[in-house]
C-alpha positions, 0 to 999 in steps of 0.5 A: 512182886513190882508192877515191872515184873507183873508186866514182864511176865504177863507180856513173856506168857501171852507172848509166848501162846500167841507166838507172832513169830512162829505163826509168820508161816500160817500167815503166809500160807493164809494171805497166799496170793494177796498183794502187800497192802492187803496182807498189811490191812488183814494183819492190822485187822487180826492184831486189833482182834487180839486186843478187843478180844483180850480186853475184853476177857482181861476185864470180865473174866474174872465176874465169868468165874463167879457167875459159874462158880469156880474159884481163882485156884481151880482155874489156874490149875485148869488154865495150867494144865492147858498151857502145859499141853500147849506148850509141850506141843510146841516144844516137841512137834513142828507146830507151825505146820498144823494150821497151814490151810488155816484160810482160802485165797480170795481174788482182788484188792482193796480193803473190802477183799482183805476184810473178807479174807480176814473173816475167812481167817477168825477160824481158825487162824484168829482162833483157837490158833492165835487166841486160844483157851491158853491165851484167854486162862492167861489174861484172866490168871494175870487180871487177877494179879492186876487187882492188887495194882488197882487202876495202875495194875488194869492200865499195865495189863491193858498195856501188856495187851496192846503190846503183844497185839503190836508185837503180833501186827509188826511180825506179820507185817515183816513175813517175807523178812522173818521167813527168809532170815530165819528159815524153817529151822530158826523159826521151828527152834523159835517155837521150840524155846518158847514152848519150853518157856511156856510149859515152865510157867504152867507149872508154876500155875499149877503150884500155885493153884495147889498152895492157894487152895490146900494147906502145907501141900505145896512149900510157898518158896516153890510156889512164888519163888520170887514173892510173887 
């Protein structure tokens, strides 16, 4: 697998997990009553939080697995199961209505108020809605693949995380436009398509985990259809 394919696969998986477009209605609900400027600051804080938190796990996740004695194939299988459950929920249900009361409204304006509202939104909006077990698992799994490319792989991985964080920022800044263009039905369709993609990626993780931990149980061409 080339670095370009690695970057695309990583971006698609992480984007589907964080789902910035599908979370636009939740962001709108969590920032009700805020001014456009305050909403922009909140979106920036959330994006920076996602960038820092995921980057931390990208570089430390494998060390944590070694510390707890967890093999990478076992983590692939566990992560794949979590991703599949999340993807199934996204594909079957109206995922955008799960955390409608993510945060309370605050009075006033300014960066201080925006920061206070962001602190209220860390749980459950930033975590575990945006950055849940699935996103963390995905980052750790792709970090193991990035090792094959050395420093360039690490740079590509951080670049992908930054691109997803930027996508989240832009989606939240465009909340009024996206909500108006797609409508509730359009947003639901986007979420369900991303859920289907996520289910397929999850099954691929599980197949790779079994292929790495067993002998002849999974056909290599199935576990790595494109020579990953």
